[in-house]
Every structure is written in structure tokens, then in C-alpha cells.
C-alpha positions as a Markdown table, in Angstrom:
| # | Residue | x | y | z |
|---|---|---|---|---|
| 1 | Met | 3.5 | -33.8 | 8.5 |
| 2 | Ser | 2.3 | -36.3 | 11.3 |
| 3 | Lys | 5.7 | -38.1 | 10.9 |
| 4 | Lys | 7.6 | -35.1 | 11.3 |
| 5 | Leu | 6.0 | -34.5 | 14.5 |
| 6 | Leu | 6.3 | -38.2 | 15.6 |
| 7 | Leu | 10.0 | -37.9 | 14.8 |
| 8 | Leu | 10.4 | -34.8 | 16.8 |
| 9 | Gly | 8.4 | -36.5 | 19.9 |
| 10 | Ile | 10.9 | -39.3 | 19.7 |
| 11 | Ile | 13.9 | -37.0 | 19.6 |
| 12 | Phe | 12.7 | -34.9 | 22.6 |
| 13 | Thr | 11.9 | -38.2 | 24.4 |
| 14 | Gly | 15.3 | -39.3 | 23.7 |
| 15 | Leu | 16.8 | -36.2 | 24.9 |
| 16 | Gly | 14.9 | -36.4 | 28.0 |
| 17 | Ile | 15.9 | -39.8 | 28.8 |
| 18 | Leu | 19.7 | -38.5 | 28.1 |
| 19 | Phe | 19.1 | -35.9 | 30.7 |
| 20 | Ile | 17.9 | -38.3 | 33.3 |
| 21 | Ile | 20.9 | -40.6 | 32.8 |
| 22 | Phe | 23.4 | -37.7 | 32.7 |
| 23 | Ser | 21.8 | -36.3 | 36.2 |
| 24 | Leu | 22.4 | -39.8 | 37.5 |
| 25 | Ile | 26.1 | -39.9 | 36.6 |
| 26 | Ser | 26.8 | -36.2 | 36.5 |
| 27 | Lys | 29.2 | -36.2 | 39.7 |
| 28 | Lys | 31.3 | -38.2 | 37.9 |
| 29 | Ile | 31.7 | -35.9 | 34.7 |
| 30 | Pro | 32.0 | -32.5 | 35.9 |
| 31 | Leu | 30.1 | -30.4 | 33.1 |
| 32 | Phe | 29.6 | -27.1 | 34.8 |
| 33 | Arg | 33.0 | -27.2 | 36.4 |
| 34 | Leu | 35.1 | -26.8 | 33.3 |
| 35 | Pro | 38.4 | -24.7 | 33.1 |
| 36 | Gly | 37.4 | -21.4 | 31.8 |
| 37 | Asp | 34.2 | -21.0 | 33.7 |
| 38 | Ile | 34.0 | -18.2 | 36.2 |
| 39 | Ile | 33.8 | -19.0 | 39.9 |
| 40 | Ile | 34.0 | -16.3 | 42.5 |
| 41 | Glu | 33.4 | -17.3 | 45.7 |
| 42 | Glu | 33.1 | -14.8 | 49.0 |
| 43 | Lys | 33.5 | -16.3 | 52.6 |
| 44 | Glu | 31.2 | -13.9 | 54.1 |
| 45 | Ile | 29.5 | -11.1 | 52.5 |
| 46 | Thr | 27.7 | -10.2 | 55.6 |
| 47 | Pro | 27.6 | -11.6 | 59.0 |
| 48 | Gly | 26.2 | -15.1 | 58.6 |
| 49 | Leu | 25.6 | -14.8 | 54.9 |
| 50 | Thr | 28.0 | -16.5 | 52.2 |
| 51 | Gly | 27.8 | -16.4 | 48.5 |
| 52 | Gly | 29.4 | -16.0 | 45.4 |
| 53 | Ile | 29.1 | -15.4 | 41.7 |
| 54 | Tyr | 29.2 | -18.5 | 39.0 |
| 55 | Phe | 28.9 | -17.9 | 35.3 |
| 56 | Pro | 29.8 | -21.2 | 33.1 |
| 57 | Val | 31.1 | -19.6 | 30.1 |
| 58 | Val | 32.9 | -23.0 | 28.5 |
| 59 | Ser | 30.0 | -25.0 | 29.5 |
| 60 | Cys | 27.5 | -22.9 | 27.7 |
| 61 | Leu | 29.5 | -22.7 | 24.5 |
| 62 | Leu | 29.8 | -26.5 | 24.9 |
| 63 | Ile | 26.0 | -26.8 | 25.1 |
| 64 | Ser | 25.5 | -24.2 | 22.4 |
| 65 | Ile | 27.8 | -26.1 | 20.0 |
| 66 | Ile | 26.1 | -29.7 | 20.8 |
| 67 | Leu | 22.8 | -28.1 | 20.4 |
| 68 | Thr | 23.7 | -26.6 | 16.9 |
| 69 | Leu | 24.8 | -29.9 | 15.8 |
| 70 | Leu | 22.1 | -31.8 | 16.8 |
| 71 | Ile | 19.5 | -28.9 | 15.5 |
| 72 | Asn | 21.2 | -28.8 | 12.2 |
| 73 | Leu | 21.3 | -32.6 | 12.1 |
| 74 | Val | 17.4 | -32.9 | 12.6 |
| 75 | Val | 16.8 | -29.9 | 10.0 |
| 76 | Tyr | 18.7 | -32.0 | 7.5 |
| 77 | Ile | 16.8 | -35.3 | 8.1 |
| 78 | Leu | 13.4 | -33.6 | 7.9 |
| 79 | Ser | 14.3 | -31.4 | 4.7 |
| 80 | Lys | 15.7 | -34.6 | 2.9 |
| 81 | Lys | 12.3 | -36.4 | 3.1 |
């Protein structure tokens, strides 16, 4: 049990480091600006107030697929032992 918790901690630490690295290079990789993401921009809703709606459909699907693969890999590795 303790080995599994240690492995899970290492995985989460690695994911945290990856998120930090990704945030540093995110200007080069437009993750939340993929084709298929819904972006509605309004010039002026009321005088002096601008806004819009943004819903990252394709980005959410991509993140969901990646997380599903990672979780299945972790479950497979942990169930093997």
C-alpha cells in the first residue's frame, strides 16, 4: 500500500512539474485556442463594458483523452503488482 501511495505521489509531482513547464511555454502552444473551440466576442455589451463567451470544446476533449490514457496506464501498472 505504501509503495502505491509513493508512486501516486511521484506521478502527481511529475504532473505538477509538467504543468509548470507548460505554463512557461504556453505562448508557443495555443492549447485553449484550437480549431473547434467556441469564441464569441462582443465589442461593447453596455457602454464601457466589453465581454464575450469562450468555451474550449476541442481543448476539453483533448485533455479528457490524455487524462483517460494516463489514468488507465496508472491503474494497469498498479493492478499488475
